[in-house]
N, CA, C and O atoms as a GROMACS GRO file, in nm:
protein
  232
    1MET      N    1  11.457   6.893  11.986
    1MET     CA    2  11.387   6.818  11.890
    1MET      C    3  11.267   6.891  11.833
    1MET      O    4  11.239   6.886  11.713
    2THR      N    5  11.199   6.958  11.922
    2THR     CA    6  11.085   7.031  11.878
    2THR      C    7  11.118   7.133  11.769
    2THR      O    8  11.047   7.148  11.670
    3ALA      N    9  11.237   7.207  11.797
    3ALA     CA   10  11.282   7.306  11.699
    3ALA      C   11  11.313   7.241  11.563
    3ALA      O   12  11.279   7.298  11.460
    4THR      N   13  11.371   7.132  11.561
    4THR     CA   14  11.410   7.058  11.434
    4THR      C   15  11.282   7.024  11.356
    4THR      O   16  11.278   7.039  11.234
    5ILE      N   17  11.182   6.979  11.425
    5ILE     CA   18  11.058   6.938  11.360
    5ILE      C   19  10.989   7.068  11.302
    5ILE      O   20  10.941   7.068  11.189
    6VAL      N   21  10.987   7.168  11.377
    6VAL     CA   22  10.922   7.292  11.336
    6VAL      C   23  10.992   7.345  11.205
    6VAL      O   24  10.928   7.374  11.104
    7ILE      N   25  11.124   7.353  11.215
    7ILE     CA   26  11.207   7.404  11.100
    7ILE      C   27  11.190   7.321  10.979
    7ILE      O   28  11.185   7.377  10.870
    8GLU      N   29  11.181   7.189  10.989
    8GLU     CA   30  11.170   7.102  10.876
    8GLU      C   31  11.019   7.097  10.820
    8GLU      O   32  10.997   7.055  10.706
    9ASN      N   33  10.923   7.139  10.898
    9ASN     CA   34  10.778   7.108  10.856
    9ASN      C   35  10.690   7.236  10.851
    9ASN      O   36  10.578   7.228  10.802
   10CYS      N   37  10.735   7.347  10.898
   10CYS     CA   38  10.645   7.466  10.907
   10CYS      C   39  10.694   7.576  10.822
   10CYS      O   40  10.813   7.587  10.791
   11ASP      N   41  10.595   7.662  10.784
   11ASP     CA   42  10.625   7.791  10.721
   11ASP      C   43  10.643   7.880  10.841
   11ASP      O   44  10.548   7.900  10.917
   12LEU      N   45  10.764   7.936  10.862
   12LEU     CA   46  10.793   8.028  10.976
   12LEU      C   47  10.713   8.150  10.976
   12LEU      O   48  10.703   8.211  11.083
   13ASN      N   49  10.654   8.196  10.870
   13ASN     CA   50  10.568   8.321  10.865
   13ASN      C   51  10.421   8.297  10.899
   13ASN      O   52  10.340   8.389  10.901
   14THR      N   53  10.390   8.173  10.924
   14THR     CA   54  10.249   8.143  10.961
   14THR      C   55  10.223   8.197  11.102
   14THR      O   56  10.302   8.185  11.195
   15THR      N   57  10.106   8.256  11.109
   15THR     CA   58  10.066   8.303  11.245
   15THR      C   59   9.975   8.201  11.315
   15THR      O   60   9.886   8.144  11.252
   16VAL      N   61   9.997   8.178  11.445
   16VAL     CA   62   9.916   8.092  11.520
   16VAL      C   63   9.848   8.154  11.637
   16VAL      O   64   9.894   8.257  11.687
   17GLU      N   65   9.742   8.100  11.682
   17GLU     CA   66   9.670   8.155  11.807
   17GLU      C   67   9.701   8.062  11.921
   17GLU      O   68   9.687   7.941  11.910
   18VAL      N   69   9.745   8.121  12.031
   18VAL     CA   70   9.786   8.040  12.149
   18VAL      C   71   9.661   7.985  12.210
   18VAL      O   72   9.566   8.059  12.237
   19SER      N   73   9.660   7.852  12.234
   19SER     CA   74   9.553   7.781  12.301
   19SER      C   75   9.565   7.799  12.456
   19SER      O   76   9.669   7.832  12.512
   20LYS      N   77   9.447   7.773  12.520
   20LYS     CA   78   9.450   7.778  12.661
   20LYS      C   79   9.544   7.674  12.726
   20LYS      O   80   9.603   7.704  12.830
   21LYS      N   81   9.558   7.560  12.669
   21LYS     CA   82   9.658   7.456  12.710
   21LYS      C   83   9.799   7.510  12.699
   21LYS      O   84   9.877   7.494  12.793
   22ALA      N   85   9.835   7.572  12.592
   22ALA     CA   86   9.968   7.627  12.575
   22ALA      C   87   9.997   7.742  12.673
   22ALA      O   88  10.105   7.749  12.731
   23ALA      N   89   9.900   7.831  12.691
   23ALA     CA   90   9.912   7.937  12.785
   23ALA      C   91   9.930   7.904  12.923
   23ALA      O   92   9.992   7.976  13.001
   24ASN      N   93   9.870   7.783  12.960
   24ASN     CA   94   9.882   7.734  13.101
   24ASN      C   95   9.984   7.628  13.122
   24ASN      O   96   9.973   7.557  13.222
   25THR      N   97  10.088   7.610  13.033
   25THR     CA   98  10.183   7.518  13.051
   25THR      C   99  10.283   7.571  13.153
   25THR      O  100  10.317   7.689  13.156
   26GLY      N  101  10.327   7.479  13.236
   26GLY     CA  102  10.415   7.524  13.348
   26GLY      C  103  10.569   7.517  13.309
   26GLY      O  104  10.608   7.490  13.195
   27GLY      N  105  10.645   7.540  13.406
   27GLY     CA  106  10.795   7.536  13.384
   27GLY      C  107  10.844   7.663  13.322
   27GLY      O  108  10.783   7.769  13.337
   28SER      N  109  10.960   7.651  13.251
   28SER     CA  110  11.015   7.771  13.186
   28SER      C  111  10.907   7.828  13.083
   28SER      O  112  10.848   7.755  13.002
   29ARG      N  113  10.888   7.956  13.094
   29ARG     CA  114  10.777   8.008  13.002
   29ARG      C  115  10.824   8.138  12.927
   29ARG      O  116  10.916   8.207  12.970
   30LEU      N  117  10.759   8.166  12.817
   30LEU     CA  118  10.781   8.277  12.741
   30LEU      C  119  10.682   8.393  12.787
   30LEU      O  120  10.706   8.512  12.767
   31GLY      N  121  10.573   8.348  12.846
   31GLY     CA  122  10.460   8.441  12.895
   31GLY      C  123  10.347   8.454  12.798
   31GLY      O  124  10.277   8.555  12.798
   32LEU      N  125  10.327   8.358  12.717
   32LEU     CA  126  10.213   8.363  12.623
   32LEU      C  127  10.085   8.350  12.700
   32LEU      O  128  10.075   8.280  12.801
   33LYS      N  129   9.975   8.431  12.641
   33LYS     CA  130   9.842   8.424  12.695
   33LYS      C  131   9.745   8.360  12.602
   33LYS      O  132   9.770   8.355  12.482
   34THR      N  133   9.640   8.312  12.651
   34THR     CA  134   9.535   8.249  12.563
   34THR      C  135   9.488   8.358  12.458
   34THR      O  136   9.459   8.474  12.488
   35ASN      N  137   9.486   8.308  12.339
   35ASN     CA  138   9.435   8.392  12.225
   35ASN      C  139   9.536   8.485  12.169
   35ASN      O  140   9.508   8.557  12.072
   36ASP      N  141   9.660   8.487  12.229
   36ASP     CA  142   9.767   8.570  12.166
   36ASP      C  143   9.788   8.522  12.027
   36ASP      O  144   9.765   8.404  12.001
   37LYS      N  145   9.831   8.607  11.934
   37LYS     CA  146   9.860   8.568  11.795
   37LYS      C  147  10.012   8.599  11.778
   37LYS      O  148  10.060   8.710  11.802
   38ILE      N  149  10.090   8.485  11.730
   38ILE     CA  150  10.226   8.504  11.719
   38ILE      C  151  10.272   8.418  11.595
   38ILE      O  152  10.210   8.317  11.561
   39THR      N  153  10.387   8.463  11.528
   39THR     CA  154  10.429   8.386  11.415
   39THR      C  155  10.511   8.263  11.469
   39THR      O  156  10.564   8.265  11.580
   40ILE      N  157  10.519   8.160  11.387
   40ILE     CA  158  10.594   8.043  11.422
   40ILE      C  159  10.748   8.088  11.438
   40ILE      O  160  10.817   8.039  11.527
   41ARG      N  161  10.794   8.177  11.356
   41ARG     CA  162  10.932   8.230  11.365
   41ARG      C  163  10.954   8.277  11.506
   41ARG      O  164  11.052   8.238  11.570
   42ASP      N  165  10.860   8.365  11.558
   42ASP     CA  166  10.873   8.422  11.690
   42ASP      C  167  10.865   8.312  11.806
   42ASP      O  168  10.935   8.317  11.908
   43LEU      N  169  10.773   8.211  11.778
   43LEU     CA  170  10.772   8.103  11.869
   43LEU      C  171  10.900   8.017  11.874
   43LEU      O  172  10.944   7.970  11.980
   44LEU      N  173  10.954   8.001  11.764
   44LEU     CA  174  11.080   7.928  11.752
   44LEU      C  175  11.194   8.002  11.828
   44LEU      O  176  11.271   7.944  11.905
   45TYR      N  177  11.199   8.129  11.800
   45TYR     CA  178  11.294   8.224  11.884
   45TYR      C  179  11.272   8.205  12.026
   45TYR      O  180  11.368   8.174  12.097
   46GLY      N  181  11.156   8.219  12.074
   46GLY     CA  182  11.132   8.199  12.222
   46GLY      C  183  11.164   8.066  12.277
   46GLY      O  184  11.212   8.051  12.390
   47LEU      N  185  11.134   7.961  12.188
   47LEU     CA  186  11.167   7.822  12.231
   47LEU      C  187  11.317   7.805  12.250
   47LEU      O  188  11.363   7.742  12.345
   48LEU      N  189  11.392   7.862  12.155
   48LEU     CA  190  11.544   7.842  12.150
   48LEU      C  191  11.608   7.925  12.267
   48LEU      O  192  11.689   7.872  12.343
   49LEU      N  193  11.571   8.047  12.280
   49LEU     CA  194  11.632   8.136  12.368
   49LEU      C  195  11.579   8.134  12.511
   49LEU      O  196  11.655   8.143  12.607
   50CYS      N  197  11.441   8.122  12.524
   50CYS     CA  198  11.389   8.120  12.660
   50CYS      C  199  11.360   7.972  12.709
   50CYS      O  200  11.328   7.950  12.826
   51SER      N  201  11.372   7.881  12.622
   51SER     CA  202  11.330   7.742  12.649
   51SER      C  203  11.183   7.743  12.703
   51SER      O  204  11.150   7.678  12.803
   52GLY      N  205  11.100   7.819  12.631
   52GLY     CA  206  10.966   7.828  12.680
   52GLY      C  207  10.878   7.711  12.661
   52GLY      O  208  10.852   7.670  12.548
   53ASN      N  209  10.829   7.651  12.774
   53ASN     CA  210  10.750   7.530  12.755
   53ASN      C  211  10.604   7.568  12.696
   53ASN      O  212  10.543   7.490  12.622
   54ASP      N  213  10.559   7.681  12.732
   54ASP     CA  214  10.429   7.724  12.674
   54ASP      C  215  10.452   7.743  12.526
   54ASP      O  216  10.366   7.705  12.446
   55ASP      N  217  10.558   7.798  12.487
   55ASP     CA  218  10.592   7.820  12.347
   55ASP      C  219  10.589   7.688  12.271
   55ASP      O  220  10.526   7.678  12.165
   56ALA      N  221  10.657   7.585  12.326
   56ALA     CA  222  10.668   7.457  12.257
   56ALA      C  223  10.527   7.390  12.234
   56ALA      O  224  10.503   7.321  12.134
   57VAL      N  225  10.436   7.416  12.334
   57VAL     CA  226  10.304   7.354  12.318
   57VAL      C  227  10.218   7.428  12.214
   57VAL      O  228  10.134   7.369  12.146
   58ALA      N  229  10.242   7.559  12.204
   58ALA     CA  230  10.161   7.635  12.102
   58ALA      C  231  10.212   7.592  11.958
   58ALA      O  232  10.161   7.641  11.858
   0.00000   0.00000   0.00000
């Protein structure tokens, strides 16, 4: 569901900065760190392939 919402509502080329909350999310993770900068396209890729919980929060 998260992926669908992102695809429908976001510019995939937008860069976001990873929050402390996202970086500290438990469970399956992509390995994002606080203040990392990453495009929404790359976050979506990590969400779908790695099922990264930190990724979804970011």
